[in-house]
N, C-alpha and C positions, 0 to 999 in steps of 0.2 A: 531477627524479626520474621515472624511466620508469614509465609505466602508472598513475601516481597522477592521479586526476581531480579537478577542482574540485568543491566541494560547498558547500551553504548549509544551516545548521541554524537552528532557531528555539527559543528558550528561553521556556517558558510559566510560569516560576516566578521571581519577582524575587530569590529567595534564591540561585539557582544561581551567579550571578557571584561570590558570596562563598564558597559551599561547594565549588565545583569546585577552586579552588587548594589547599584543605586536603587533599583526597583525590581527585585528578582521576578516576582509573578508577572508583572506587566511586560517586562522585557522578554521573558521566556515565552509567554503566551503570544505576543505579537510576532516574535521570531518564528514560532511554529506555524502560525497562521500564514505568514508570508513566505514560508519555505526556506528561511535563513537558518533554521534549526531542524534537523531531521533525525529520525531514530534509525540506527543501523543494526542494533541487536536488541531483541525484546520488542515491547510495544510502548506506545505513548502512556498507557496506563501503568506499565511497569516503572517507567521513569518517574511519573508523578507520585506513584505510591511510595517509591524509594525516597523521593524528596520530602514528601509529607511525613513519612515515618521518622526520617532523620531529624526533621525540624522539631517534631514532638519529643523525640528522644533527647535532643540536646538543648531544648528550651527555646528554639527559634533563633533567628538572626535579625537584629534590628538594623534596618537600612534607613538611609535618609528619607526615603519616601514614607516609611512607617511613622517617623516622627511627625512629618507634615500631615499625614492622614489623621493621626491622633489629635493634633491641634485643631483640625477642621472637621472632626467627625460629626459634630452636631449639624454643621452646615450641609454636609453630604446627605444627611437624613432628613433635611427639611422638606416635608411633603404636604404643602397646602393642596387644595383640591385641584388646581390647575396643573401643578407639577405631577401629582399622582396620575392624572389622566395621560400626560405625556409619557411618564415612565412605564405605565401599563401598556400603552400602545407600542412602545419600543420592543417589548418582548412578546406580547400575546397577540398582536395584530399581524402576525405573519400569515402566510398562506394557510388556508384551512387544510389543504392536502399535506402540508409539511408535518403537522403534529400527528396526522394519521399514520405517518411512517413508523413511529416508534411507541406511541401510547397504546394502552389497552383499548378494547372495543368500546368502552364507555367513556374514553377520553379523560381519564382522571390524571391530572398533572400534579400529583402530590405523593407523599410516601405511602407505599402499599404496606400491608400487614401480613407477615409470613409466620403464623404460629406453627405451620409445617414448612420447614425450609425448602422442600422441593415443590412447593406450590407453583403453578403457572402464574404469570403476571395477572391474568384476568381473575384467577381464583383469589389471589392475594388482595387485589383491589376490592373484590366483592366482600372479603373478610373485613377489610378496613371500613367499608360502608356499614356493615353489620355491627361492628364494634362501636362506631359512632352513634348509630341509631339506638343501640342498647343503652348507651350512656345518657342519651337525651330523654329516655323514658317517654316516647311519643304515644299519644292516645288519639283516637279518631276525633276529628273536628278541631284539633288545635291549630293555631296559627304559628307558622315557623318562618323565621328570617334566616336566609343563607347569605352571609356577607362574603363576597368574593366567590360567586357560584361557579366560575369557570364555564364549561360547556354544559352544565346542568345535570351531570350524572348523579350527584348526591341528592339534589332537590327532587329529581324524578323518582329516585329510589325511595325517599321518605314518603312521598305522596302515594306511590304504588303499594308500599309495604305497610304503611301505618294509617292510611286514609286521612292525612292531614292536608292543610292548605299551606302552600309554600310561596314565599316571595324571595326570588333570587336576584341579587344585585351584582353588577360587574361594571368596570370602567372600559372594557374592551368591546368595541363594536362588532368585531368578528365573533367573539364568544356569544354575545347577545343574539346575533342572527341565528347561529347554529342551535343555541339552547331553545329558542322559540320554535324553531323548526322541529326539534326533537320532541318538545312537549305536545305539539299538534299531532305529530305522527304517532305518538304513544296514546293519544286520546286523553291526555291529562291537562290540556291547556285551560280547562275550567277550574283546575285546582292548583296549578303551578303557573305563576306569573313571573316573568323576567323583566328587569328594568335596567337601564343604563343610568346609574346614579351612584354618587358617593355615599358611604355609610353615614357621613355627617349631615346629609340632607334628608334622611329618612325620618318620617313622623310615625304616628300610630304606636301601638304596643303589640308585643308578641308573647306567646306562651313559651316558645323555645327560640333560641338564637344559636346558630352554629357558624363557625368560620374556619375553613380549612385552607392552609397555604396562602393566606392573604396577609397575616400579621407581619410577615417579613418585609412588607412594603409600607408599614405604618411609620416607623422611625421613632427613636426614643423620645424626642420632644413632643410627640403626639400620643404617647401611651395614655396619659391622663384623659385626653379628649376621647380616645377610643373606649376606655373602660367606663367613663362617665356616660358616654352615649349608649353603650350596651346596657348599663343599669337603667337609664331612662327609658329604653325601649322594651325592657323586660317587665312582665307582670310580677306582682308580689310573690306569686307561687311559681314563677318561671324558672327555667334552667337554661344556662348557656354553656357551650363547649367551644374551646379554642384549641385548634390543632395547628402547631407551628414548628418550624425549625428553630432550635436554640443552640446554646453551646454549654458544655459542662465546665469550661474554664472561666476565667475572669472576663469582664467586658473588654472588647477590643474594637477593631474597625473592619469594615468590609474589604475583602481582597480587592486591590485596585483594578486588576484585570476584569474581575466579575462586575465591579461597579461601572466600568467604562463600556463593556461590550454586552453584558447579559442583563444585569438587574440594576440600572441606575436608581439611586435612592433607596436601595435595599439594605437590610441589616438583619442579622440573626443574633438575638440578644442572649445574654446570660439571664438566668432567673432572678438574679439580684437586681436586674433592671426592670423586671416585669412585675414582681410581687408588690413592691411599694405602691405602684400605680393602682393595683386592684384594691389594696387596703384603703386608699384615699377615696375610692369610688363607692364605698359602702357595699361592694360585692363580697360575698363570702366564697372563698375557694373551698369547695366541698370535696374535691378529689384532684390529685395531680399524679399523672402517670408519665414516667420517662420511658419511652420506647427504646429498645436496643438500637444503637446506630446501624446495626446490621440490616434492619428492616429497610432503611433508605439506601444503604449500600447495595443491597440486592435489587431494589427497585431500579437504581441507576445502572446496575450491571445489565438488567433486562433491556432498559431503554437504549443503552450504548450498543448492545449486540444487535438490536433491531435496526437502529440508525445506521450502523456500519454495513449491515447486510443490504441496505437499500440506499447506499451512498449515491449511486448513479441517479436515483430519482431525486434526491435532495439537491444534487449538483445541477440537475436540469431545471429545478425550481429557482435556484440561486446561482452559486458558483463554487469552485473548489475551495477558495479561501473561506467562504461561509461554512462549508462542511468541516474544514479543519478547525474553525472556531468552535463549532458545536461539539466536535469530538473532544477538544481540549476542555470544554465546559463539563461534559458528562463524565469524562475520565477523571478530571480534577475533583469534581464533586464526590464521586464514588470514593476516591482516595481519602478525601477529607472525612467522610463518615467512617471509613474503616480504620484510619490511622491518625486522624486529627481529633478535635474536641467537639465536633458537631453532633447533635442528637435531635430527637423529635420529642416534644412534650404535648400531652393532651390535658388541658386544664378545664375542669368542670367548675362552674360558678353558679351562684344563686343569690337572689336578694334576701332569701330566708333559708337558713340551713336546714329547716325542717321540710323543705321541698323535695329532698332526696331521702331514700331509705338509710337506715343506720348501718347497714352492711353493704358490701360491694357485689353481692351475689348476682344481682341483676345485670351486671356488666359482662358476664361470662356466657353470653348466649350465642356466640358466633359458631353455632354447631354445624349448620348445613355446609358452608364453604370448607370448613376444616375437615368434616367427615368425607366430603368428596375428594379432597386432596389426599387424605390418608388412604382412601380406598384405591386411589390410582397409583400408589407407591409400589 
């Protein structure tokens, strides 16, 4: 297994050899958070990479908790408006200073795009925005809806670069506050409007719709609602783009530790769960790109390095247990993209297939960020 390093762990709780087989991820994650499992040789990432690579190599191990999770997977992903608000607040309404510790200067909390592997994180996030903007084929004066706008980085970039009017929506009060402040500071608050509202409650129609890193919070039972809503909000000549984490394997369940501590209600789907919902919504899938999982693995590597280098600042905001929880999340997610079946897909959709050109040449315009990165090599 390339790049997987040997490691040694120590168990400080005699119950762990019995509890780990019952629910491996949950038991190991909680033990690390609480200091009942420590790393004596190598790093936490080395341990999780080895475990993930072995699980993929040998087809995984079915534990009792896996069986229960499969039986209740639909319930775990039940995300009506009220539950969605709570789930989003759990993860995104942390201290504003916390995310500044490890995100790029534009606060993009989604997979960066590394066409040049040695790009900096900021360059790769700029390339991601350019790649998305090219796929949307923006023109001055168009109305754009950004579903799950985060701290507003993509919405501001679209308004600035393409002279469009953008409505960004989020369920996070902290993100809303920062996004509005950024729009005002950039002098774009006349063209970029941010609202605290669920996508199911939006009216009007838009020439373009984009959603980056939000679909993972929708849930399988709500896919039909999501795509029907997108179709209803999109003009007849409109284009929509969905950027989300998926998996290259068969449908499964959300990791129990991730579900409990990081993304309650979250799920990364197989495409076999997504495409049937688009078909029933009368949306045409006009392009589907599977990004190499190394794009997100490298993004997470940057985030983890930044987080660990500023550990003391994170601990001052929260505590050591919280920091160990986030290191486990970032290291485990990176291992899952490098050695598991996670990937990122970008799905372009339209109500009319003639809304997009017949070739993909227009999608290859991320020249400036790439050229800058190559010049720096």
